[in-house]
N, C-alpha and C positions, 0 to 999 in steps of 0.2 A: 389837614387843614379839613374845616370844617363846612359841610355845604347850607348855604342859607334856603330859608323858605321861599324861594321864589321859582317860577315856571322855569322849564330846563331852556326855553328858548331865550331868555335872557341871561343864562350864565355863558361864561367864557368859552371858547371853543375847548381849550383842555377838560373845562367840568362838562362838557357836553360827550366828549369821549369817556369820560370816568361813568356818566350816567349810564350811555351804551354798552358798556363792559358791566356795569351791575345789571342790567335789564339781561343780558347774555345770562349772565350767572344765575337769574331768576328762572330763566327758560330750562338752565339745565338741572335745575333743583330738584332733589328726589321725591319732596314732597307734593301731595296735588295741589293746585291753586287754579283759579278761573282766567289768568293771564297767560297760559300757556297754549301754544298750539298744538295739533295733534288730536288724539283721542281723549284727552284728557277735560274734557269740558269747557273750554275756554274761549276767549276773543282771540282771534288772528292777531300776532304780533305784525308790527310795520316792519316792511321789507323794503328796507332801504339799503345803500351801500355803507353807511355807518354801523347799522347792525349788523351785516356780514361781515364786517370787520372785527366789530366786537366779538361774535361768536368764534371767529378763527384765533382771537387773542386769547378768549377765554378757554378754547381747547388747550392752546400750549401752555397755560398756567397749570390747567387740570393735569394734565401729561405730566408736569414737571414735579407739580406736589407729589403725585402718586409716586412718583420716582424716588422722590426724596423718601417718602415713608418707607417703600419697599426696602431701601438702602440700610435706612436705620434698623431695621429688622435683621438685613442680613450681616452686617456688621455686630451687632449685639449679640446673634446667636454664634458667629463664627463660623459662617459655612464655608469659608476657604482654609479653616483648618484643618487639625487631624482628625477632629470629631465636631459633631453638630449640636454640642452641648453650650449652654448659656456663658460666655465667657466669665472669668472668674476675677480678671485685671481691673484696672482703672476706668476701661470703656464701659463694664457696666455699672461702676460706682457712679460714673458719670451721669448716665442714663436714668439712674436712681435721683441724684442729686438734683439734678434738672428736672426732676416729675413729668420726664418725656411721655410715661404710659399714662399718666393722669391727661397730657394733651391729646394724646390719640383718643382716650375717652370723651373730651370736653368736643374734639371735631363729629368724632361719630354723633354725638347727641344733639350737635347744632342742627338747628332747624330754620327756615325760613317763615318768617312770619307772615299771613296774607295781606296784613292789614299794615305792615310796615311801609316807611317812605324809601324812595329811593337817596340814599345819602351817600357822601364821601367816605363816611366811616363804615359803611357796608362793603368795604373793598373785600375783605375777608369772606365774600360769596361763594368762594370757590370751596371752602367746605361744605356746602351746598350740595355739590355733586355725587352722586350715587356711586362712581368710580373711586373717588377718594374716601368715600366712608368705606366701601368693600374693602381698600386697601389697608384701612385701620383694622378690622377686622381679621384680616388675613396676617397682618403684622403681628397682632395679639395672639392668635392661634399657633402663629410659629413659634412665637417664645415658649406659650404654652406644652406644646408638643414636645421641645427640646429642653425643657428644664429638669435639672436633675438635683441641684443643693436645694437642701430643704429651706434655706434662708431665701433662697432665690421665687421658690413656691410661694413663702407666705408672703414674700413683698410682692409677687405680680395678683395674689389673691386679696391683698389688704385693702383697705379704706373702700371696701364694696366696688372697686375699680371694675371687677368682671362682672357684679351683679348690675352695677349702672350700663355697661357696655349691653348686656343682656337684654336689660328691660328699655332703652331707649329706642329700640324698634318697635315697641309696642304702642299703641296697635297696631296692626300691619295694615290697617285700611288706608292709613294715612299716604302711603308711599303708592307711586305710580306703578303700573304693570312692568313698565320696561326698567324702573329703578330697581324692584325686586328682583327682576332677571339677572341684575348685576351684581346687586347685595347677598343675594340669599345663598348661592353657593359657597361663599367665604363665611356666612352668618352660621349656617349648619354646619359647616368644618368645625369652627369655633366651639359649637355646642357639642360636638361628638367628641372634640379634646379635651374639653373639661370633664366630659363624661368619665373618660378612659383615666384621666388624672383621679377622680373620685373612686373610681374602682380600683384602682392601684391603693389609694390611702383614703379610705371611708372617714379617715380622723379630718378630713379638711372638709367636712360637711358644713361646720360652723361659719366657715367663712363665704359659703354661698348662700347662706338664708340673711333674710332682711327683715327687720321687725315693720310693720305695717302702723303708722304712727295713728292712725285714723281709730282702727281696731284693735290695736295691740297683739294681733298675731303674729305668727312667724310664716314669713313666705319663703317660696323656694323658687326663684326665677328660673332657674335651668328647666326645672319640670314644667312648671306653668308655659313659658315659653316655648318650649318643643311641643307641647300638647295644642297649645292655640294655633301655632302654626300649622301643624298638622290639618287642623281642620278648616282652613283656608282656601279658597276654590285655586290659588296660586299652587299652595303645594299639593293640590290633589291633581293639577294638570302638569307637575315635574315628578316623575317617578322618582328620582334620586333624593330630590329634597325630602319627600313625602317619606319615602323607607328608613331615610336618615332620623327624621323627627320621630318617628313611631320605634325606631332600634333605640333612641337615647331614652325614651320615656320606658321601653321595657326593661333597659338594662338597669336604668334607677330602682325599677321595682323590683329587680332579682338581686340588688346588692343586699347583702347580708347586714348590713349597720343596722343596730336598732332605732338610732336615730333617725335614719332614712325610712326606715319603715314605719316607726310612730307618726313619722306626719305626714307619708301617705295614707294610712290608716285615719288619722284625725281629718285628713282633707276629704269630706265627702261630697264638697260640691264639685272637685277636681275629678274624683271618681265616677261622678254623676255625667259629668262631662265627657271622660271617656269614654264610659259603656254606651251614652247615647252617640257618640260618634262611629263607633264602632258598628253600631248596628244600623244608622243611617247610611254608612258605605256598603252594606250589606244589600238594603234595600234601593240603594241608586244604581247596583249592579243588576239586581233583579229585575228593576223597570225598564232598564236598559237593553238587557236582554228580551222582555218581554215585546218591547216593540220591534227589535229586530226580527223576532221571530212570526211577528204576525205579517202575513203576506204571503207569496207564493212559496211552497215547499221546496223548490230549487231556487238557490240564489249564490252563487259563487263568492260573491263581495259579504253578502249579508252573514253567509255560513264562516269565513274567515274572521268578520268582527265578534261574532259571537263567541268563537274559539279564543280570542282575545280577552275576551271579558270573562270567560270561564277560567282560563289562566289566571288573570287577576283574582277572582274570588279564591281559587286556591291559595295564593300567596296572601291574601286578606285572612284568610282563616288560620293560616299559620301564624299572623300576629295574634289575633283572638286566642290561640291554642296557647302561646305564650304568655298572654295575660292571665289565662287561668291556672295556669301551672308558677305564675311568678312569686306565690307564696305570701302574697300581702292579702293578711287577714281580712274577711269579708268582702272583698272584691270579687272574688270569684262566684258569692252569694247574690251579689248585686248585677254582676255581669249575665249569671244565668238567668235573672227575673226580667233583666231588660232583653234579651234575645227573645225570651216567652212573649214578652208585651210586644216589643217593637216589631219583631221579625217572625216570629213561626205563627202571630195571630194573622196575619196579612197570608201567608203562605197556605195556611189551612182553609181560610176563607176562600181563596181562589182555587180550592181543589174541587169546592161544591158548584154544580150550576147555577145559571145566573138566577133561576128561579125554582121553588120547589117542586113545581109542576112540570119543566122541562128538563132536556136531556142534552148531553154532549154530541156535537155530529161525529161522525167516523171520517176523518180525515188524516192527511199525513202520508198516504202510500201511493195514490197515485201522482205523476209527474206535474199533473194540473191542478192540482188542489190548492186552495188559498187557504192559509190557516186564519181563522175569527180570530179576535183579542181574547175573547173566554176561554178557547181552546188553548189558545198559547201559553196563555197565564197558568191554566191547571198543567200541561206538559212541564212549564219552566218552574212551577211551585214543587212537582215530585222531584224534579233534578235538583234543585236547591236543596230540598230535604235530605235528598243524599248526601249532597256535601257537608250538612251539618252532621250527620251520622259519621262519615267516612273521614273528615278531619279533624273536628272538635273531640277529643275522647275524654273529657272532663266526665267521670262515671255518672254524678247526680243531673249533669243536663241531658247524658244520652237517655238515662232512663227517662227523666220525665219527658223528653220528646217521644219515646217509644210510646210511653203512656197515650200521650195526647194525640198520636196518630193512630195505634192500634187498638188503644182498651175499648172493651164493648160500651162502658158508660164515659161520659164527657161533662164537662163542666158548659154550664151555656155562656159563662164570661166568651169563649170562643165567637161565639155568633152574635154578640152584643152589638146594636148598629151604631153604639156609643163608642168611641176609642178610649180606652182606659188609660187615664193620666197618668204617667210614671212618676212616682215620687220616690226619694231617696227611702223615706222610712216605710214604705209601702209595699208589701209582698202579698200579690193577688195571686198567681197563678201556681207557685210552686206548695202553699200552703192546699189550694184545691185538688192538684193534682197528687199530692201526700195523700188526704184523705182518701180519695178512689183506690190507691194501690195499699191503702191500710183497710179497707171496707168500712170506713166511715162516712161513707156517701152521704149519710143521713144528717150529718152534721149541715151540711149544705147542699142547694139545690143541683140536681144532676139532670142529665138527658142523654139519650140514646148518641152513639158517637158515630156522626152523619160523616165524618170524614174516612172513618173504618169504612164504610159501607161505600163509599164513593170508592176507594183503593180496591176494593174485593170486585165491585164492578168493572174496575179496570181491566184486573187481572183474569176476569171470566171473559174478556174481549169484547165487552158491550159497547167500546167506545172506537175499536177497531185495534190493530196492530200498533199503530203509531204512538198511541197511548200507551200501550201495553208494555214497551219497552223502558218508560223512564218510570213506570209502577213498579216494573220488576228489579229495577236498578235501584228504587229505594227499600224494596223489602230484601234484598241481598245485602246492599250494605247496613241493614238494621241485622240481619242474622250472624254479619261478620263482625260485629260492633264487638270491642273487646271486654266492653263492661256490660253485656246483655247476656246473661248466664242462662241455663235452662231454667231457673225459678223465676227469671222474670219474662221469660218466652210463655211459661204455664198461666203466669199471669195475665198475661195479654190473651189469651185463649185463640194462640194461632198455630198450635202443635195437637195434633191427634191425643185422644184419651184413652186409656186402658180401663174399664170399669168390668170385674169379674171375667177378665180374661177375653174380653168382645173389644175389637177394635173401632172406634169410632173417629170417623176423621173428621177434620177441622174445616171451619170455611174456607182457609186458604188454599186446602188440598183439594176442596170441592170447586172452585173457583180454576184452579188449574189445570184439572180435568176437563172442565167445560170449553175451556181454550183450546186445549189439546184435540178435542172431537169438533171443533168448530170447522167448517171448511173455509180454506186459505186460497186467496189467489195470489200464483207464483208473482214476486216481486221481491226488492234487496230488502225492503222493510219486513216482510212476512218471515224472509229467511233469519234475519238479525232475531226479530220477536220470538219465532222457535225456538233457537238455540239458547235465548234467555230463558225461555219457560221449559226446556228440558234439564238445564243447570239446576235451576230453582227446584224442579221437583225431586233431584237427586238431593237437594239440599235437606230438603223436606224428608225424604227417606234417612238422611243421615240423623238427624234430630230425632226421628218417631223412634229409631234403633236404639237412641240415647237415653231416651226416658220410658221407652218399657219396662214396666215393673215387674215382669214376669220372671218367675224363678228359673230363668235358662241361660245359656251360655252366650256371650255376644253373636256366635255365629248361627246359635239357634233362634236368637233374636230378631238376627236379619232374615231368616227364612220366613219366619212368623209375620213380620212386618210385609216382606215382599207378598205374602200370600193374600194380604187382607187390604195394602193399601191400592187405594184408587188411583192414587198418582202414577203409582207404578205400573199397575195395568194400561194406564191411558199413555205411559211412555212405549211398554211394549206394542201399544195396538199402534201408536202413531209411526214406529220403527217399521213394521209391517206395511201399512200403507203407505209409506214413503218407497221402502223398496219395491214396493208391487209397481207403484207409478212410474219408477224408474226404468225397471225391468220392460216395462211395455213399449219403451222406445227401441227396444232391441228386434222388433217387427215394424218400427216405422221407416217409411222409405228414405224419408230427408235425414234421418238421425241414425242409423243402423250401422251405416259404413263409418261412421266417428264415434262410434258409441264408447269403444275401447279408448279412443283419445281423451274422450271427456272425462271418463272416470280416472285416466292415467293423469291429466290436469288437476283434477279434484285433489287426486292423493297427494302429489306433489306439494301444492300450494299447501296443503292442510298438515303435512307433515315434513316439515323443513329438516336439514340435516344439523347435528350439533355433536361437538367432540366430548367424551366423556373423561375423566383424569388420566383414564387408561390410556389414551389416544384413540381410542375405538369410536367410529360413529354410529351415533342414534338417531333415527328418526321418530318425534315424540311431536305431540300436541296437546298443549295446556288446555284442558276443558273450562278450566274456570275463565279464560282469558275468552276462550271464543262465547261462551255462553254470559258472559256478565261484563258491563263496559265497567274495567277495573280506571280505566283513564276516563275521569269524569268531565274531562275536557274537551270531549268527543262531539263537536259541532253537529255532527252527522244525526245525533240522536233528535236534534230539533229542526234543522234546517239542511239539507243535503248541499252538497258543492256541486253535483251534476246529476242529470237526468240518469233515470233506470233505463237498463238495457230494454229493447222493445222486444216483449215477451212471444216472440215464435217458437217453433219446436226445440230448436237447440237450446234457447235459452230455458225452457222449460224443463227439459232434460237434465241441464243443469243444475236448476234449483233442487228438484228432487233427489238427485245424485248426492248432494252436497249434503243435503238435511238427513239422507239415508245412512251416509258415513256418519253423522254427526250422531245420531240416535243409537248406532251400532255401536260407535264408541261408549257412549252412556250407559248402556246394557253391559258391556263387556267390563267397563268401570265398577259396576255392580257386584258384578260375580268374582272379580279378582282385587281391583284395587279397594274398594270399600271395604272389604273382609279384614285386609291388612289395614289399613288404616284405623279400623273400630278396634282392631287386637293390641296396635301400638297405642295409640292415642286415645285414652278414655276420658280424658276431661276436656281436650281443646274443642272448641266448636266450630273452627274453621275448617273448611274442606278445599283442599287444593288437589285436584286430582291431573295426573299426567297420562296421557293415552299414548302408550308407544307401539307404532306400527308392527302388527304380527308378521308372520311368512306368508301368510296368503296377502296381506295389504301390500307389503311389499314386493311381491310377485307380479301382482296385477299393476301394482304404479310403478314399477320398474325402479324400485328403491334398492341400490346395491352401493357397496363402497367399490367404483370403479379403481385399477390400478392408476397409479399415477405415471404419468408421461418420464420415460428416460429408465423405467425398470426392465429388467430382464424377462423374458416372455419364452416358454419352450414350447415349439414347435409341434412336438411329437404328437403324432394321432389327429391334427387337426387340417381343415380343410383350407389349403393357401394357394394364392395364385400371386404371380409375380407381376407388376406393372411399372411403369414409368410415368414420371409425374411431369407434366405440359408445364413449360412456362410460364402459360397464361391461363390457370384454371380459370372453369366457367365459359371458356370460348371454345366453342367447336373449330377442330382444323378442318376446313373443306378442301384444303390443298390437296394436289395429287402427290404420290411419295415422292418426296424429295429428301432431302436432309430434315431432320425433324430436329426439333428444339426439345430437348428432353432432359429430366432432371437426372438423379442418382436412382438406380433401380430399389424399387420397394416392394414389400409384400403385402398382400390384402388377407387377412385370415377371418374367414366367416365362423362363427359359432355358434349355435342355437338360438343365442338371448344377445351377441354383442358384435359388432364388426371392430376389428382393429387394423391399425397399420403400422407394421413395423420395418426396421431396418436390420438385416442380419449383419451379426458383428463380424468383421475379419478378421480370420484366423482362426475363428471357431464353428466353422460350418459344421464340421464334423458330430458336434454337440448339439445342431439344432437348434441354438440359441439365438434369440434376437432382442435388439432394444425398443421398447415401445415408443411410438411416436404419437400416436392419438388412438382413443378408444370412443367407441361410438355404440350407445345402445340401437338393437333392432328395432326398436319400437320407434325409434327417433328418425328413421330411414322414411321418407316420404314417398320417395318414387324412384324408378331407374329407369333409364332410356339408353338404348346402344346406338353409334353412329360409327359404322364401321369398327375399326380398332379402339373408337372412345368408346369409355361408359360414363355418363355422366349420372350422381345419384344427390337427389336433394335430399337434405339434412336438416333437422331442428337442432343445430350446434352453433358454438361461436366459432369466429376465424380460427383458423390454424395455419398460421405462415402462408404458403402454397399450396398447402393441401385442401383449406377449406377456406372459400370466399363466397359471401354472401349465399349461405347455406347451399352451397353447391360444391361438389368435389367431381373434378375432371380427371379420369384416369385412363390412361393409353396403355393397351396389352399387346401383346405380340402381333395377334392378328383378329379379324373380326371373329373368328371362330370361340377364341378365348374370351373375348369380350360378350358375346351371345350365351356363353356357358356362365360367367360370373352374373350375368342380369337374371338367370332362369334360376339358379342357385339362390339367389340374392331374394328373388320374389315367392319361390318355394317355401324358404326360410320363414318369410315374414307370415304367409299364410297360415303355416303349419301353428307358428307362435300365437297367431291370431285365434286361430280356432281353439288352441289348449286354452287361452286366458279366457275367450266368452265360455269356455267349459266350467270356469272358476267363478264367474260372475255371480251364479246362483247361490254358492257358498258364502261371498262376500256380499250380496244383497239377498238374503234369504225372504221368502214371500211367507212364511209360515214358522210357528214358533214351535 
C-alpha cells in the first residue's frame, strides 16, 4: 500500500503506526542525519508512547533480520558438518541461484536519504541498521574464510560483489560513531580475510580491481579502503582496527605478485597518502609526549602515560620498518624523504634554544623542578631521534639521519622558517645531504651544523644531567646502528684522528671528558647520567682502537689509545674520585656502622645470580644495560614516577658506592673483556660487555652458591650447638620452668661466614652426617639477644616454616649458659668477619691507580 502525500495526523491509525516504525528505523540508521537524537547533530525526536512502542518493534525486527542473515551463512558454510567448508550440494546452488550474496551486498549498500519522505514503501528501513550491515559483512567474511573450491571462490569474487561491499562504506565520515563501533570490527575482519585469500592465490587480483569510469584508471578498493580507514580518527582510537588496517596494507605491499606490485608502484597518490600518514602519526605522538613532559618532573600518572605513548611509538616504528622493507620500488625513497621533511625537521628544530642568544635551563634533577615547554621538546626530540636510529634500520635513512644530526656541515633547509611543502616528485633533503657526504657542498648553500653543536653542549653537561641522558642515549643508538660503519663515523668527525702517530681527540671525547670532570650533586638522575657517560666513554675507546692506523697489534693499539685518550683518563680519574668519596664514609659516625651493609646491598643488586649451561651459578652485570637506556620506552628519562630519596649521609654514601662499583667494572672491562672482544670481533662495532663478579666482589658482597635445603652436611671439625625449636618462634617464653613445648632436637652450626641449621640423620650418628634445613649468611645476621635458655636472632632471610618468622629465630638451648655462649660466639664471629671485610674494602674501592 502506498502512502499518500498527506500529513501524518490525517492518516488512519494503522498508517500512523507504520510512520512511527519508519521514524524508529530512521533513528536507528547508521548514517548521520539531523533528525536523530544524541550526539549526532540533530533535533530531539518526539518522545511519546507511539514512538517508544515503535522503537521496541524496530529492535525486534532488527534482531530477527540479523539472526536470519547469520543463519544463512552458517547453513551455507555447513558449520554443523564435519568440515567448515562451503557446501557443494544443492544448498550452495540455491544460494547462488537466488543471488543471496548480491542481496547481502545490496543490504550493506542501502543508505537512508536525509531528504526522503516517510512512506509506507520505506518499510525495509531495517536495512539501514548498523547491526544488520555488520551481520552482512560478517556472513560474507565467513564465506570467504571457509571457501576452498576454486569455483566457489570465483563466484564470491565475481560481479564486483566484494569490491562493492568494500566501497559501500566510503567515505567513512558519513557514518555515526556508534554505527562505526558496531560495523568496523566485522568490516576489518572482511578486509583481513580477503587479504589472506589474495596472499594464498595472487591470481585473484583482477577480481579485486575496478575500472574508474571517469579516469579510466584501475582502482584497488581493498588497499585504498584499508589505508583510508587507517587514517580516520575512529580507527586511530581503536588499536585493533588500526593495526589490522595497517597489517592489510603492509601484507599487500609484501605480496610478490607483479600485478599487485605494479599497481602500488603506479599509485603515487596512494604512496604519498601512506607516507604522509605515517609521518603525521609520529608527530602526533611527539606533541603528546611533549605536552605530558611539560610540568613537574615527578608525576606518576604522566609518567605512565608517557610510557604508553613510547610503547605505541615503538609499535608504529615497526610498521614503518615493514613499509621500508616491503619491496615496493620507489616507496622506500619516498618514505625516507617524507620522514626527513615532516618529522626530522621538527625534531631538529626543537633541539635548538628558542633564540640564538639564549640557553636552555638546567632542570629535571630536583624533585621540585618544573620542566618548561622548550626544555621538554628538546629532551623529547633527542629521545625520538634515538627511536628513529634504533628502530628504522633502513640503511639510507640511518645514514641521512646521522649526517643531519652530527655532520659538521648542514643545509640551511632545516632552519628555514617556511615549511617545505611535500610533493610526490620533489626530493629536497636527500640530495642536499648526499652532496654534503660526497663533498659537493659548493653545489648548494651550506652552513655550520647547529644541531651538532647543541648535542655536544648537552654531552658537556651545559644543560644538566637530565638533558645529558637523552643526548647520550641518542649517540649510543647511532653508534650501535647496523648501517653506521667506521667509515661513516669518520665522515661525521666524531672519532679521534691519528696523524703521524699523534692522537687527536674528537669533539665528542672532549665533551665527555668535560662532563666527567664536572661536579655532580648526588641524585638518582646524576647516577644514571654518570653511568651512561662511563659506558659511552668505553664505546669511544673501542672505536678509537678499531680506527687506529698505526702498524701495531690490536692489543698494542689498545695500549696506545689508553695512553693518549682523554676519555680513558677521565674514566680512571672518576673511579678514583668516587672510590675516595665512598671510603670517606667509613669514618662518618652515622654511616660507618652500616657501611659494609651498604656495599653488600649494592653488590647484590648489581650482580644478580644466573645459571649457566653447566648448571653452575654466575653473578654478572651487563654494563651496556647499566649505562644505556636499551629500553627506549623508559619514561623515567622524561618524567619520574616517584620522588628521589632525600640526600642524607646514607643516601650520599650509597650514591658514591654504586658509582665506584660501576667505574671499577668499566676499568676492569677495559683490561680484560675489551682485549678479548677486539681479538675475537674485528669488524663488528657493537660493544656488549658483561662484568662477572670477581672473588673479591663475591667475598665482600656475600655472593656464593649456598647449599640447598635437604643436602647432607658433614659436621666434622665444626662448631655445633644443640637446641630445641619452640612451637611459637618469635615469642619469648617468660614462664617458669614447666613442661616446655618443644619441637625435635636440632643442631646450630656456626661457620666463619655462615650459620646452618641441620637435623642429625637417624642411624648415622657415628658418621657425623646431618641434613641441612636452612643456611644463612653470617652477614645476614642483624643482632642476637639471650633470654635465659632462649636465644633470639634477628636475620635478613625469608620465613622458613617454624624456624624463621618475620626475620626472627627463637632457639631454646639446654640452659642459659649454653644460650649465652652461642650468643658470644656469634657476636665474635660477626665482628671478626666485619673487620676482615673492612680490610678488603680498600682493594675493592682503590683511591689511587
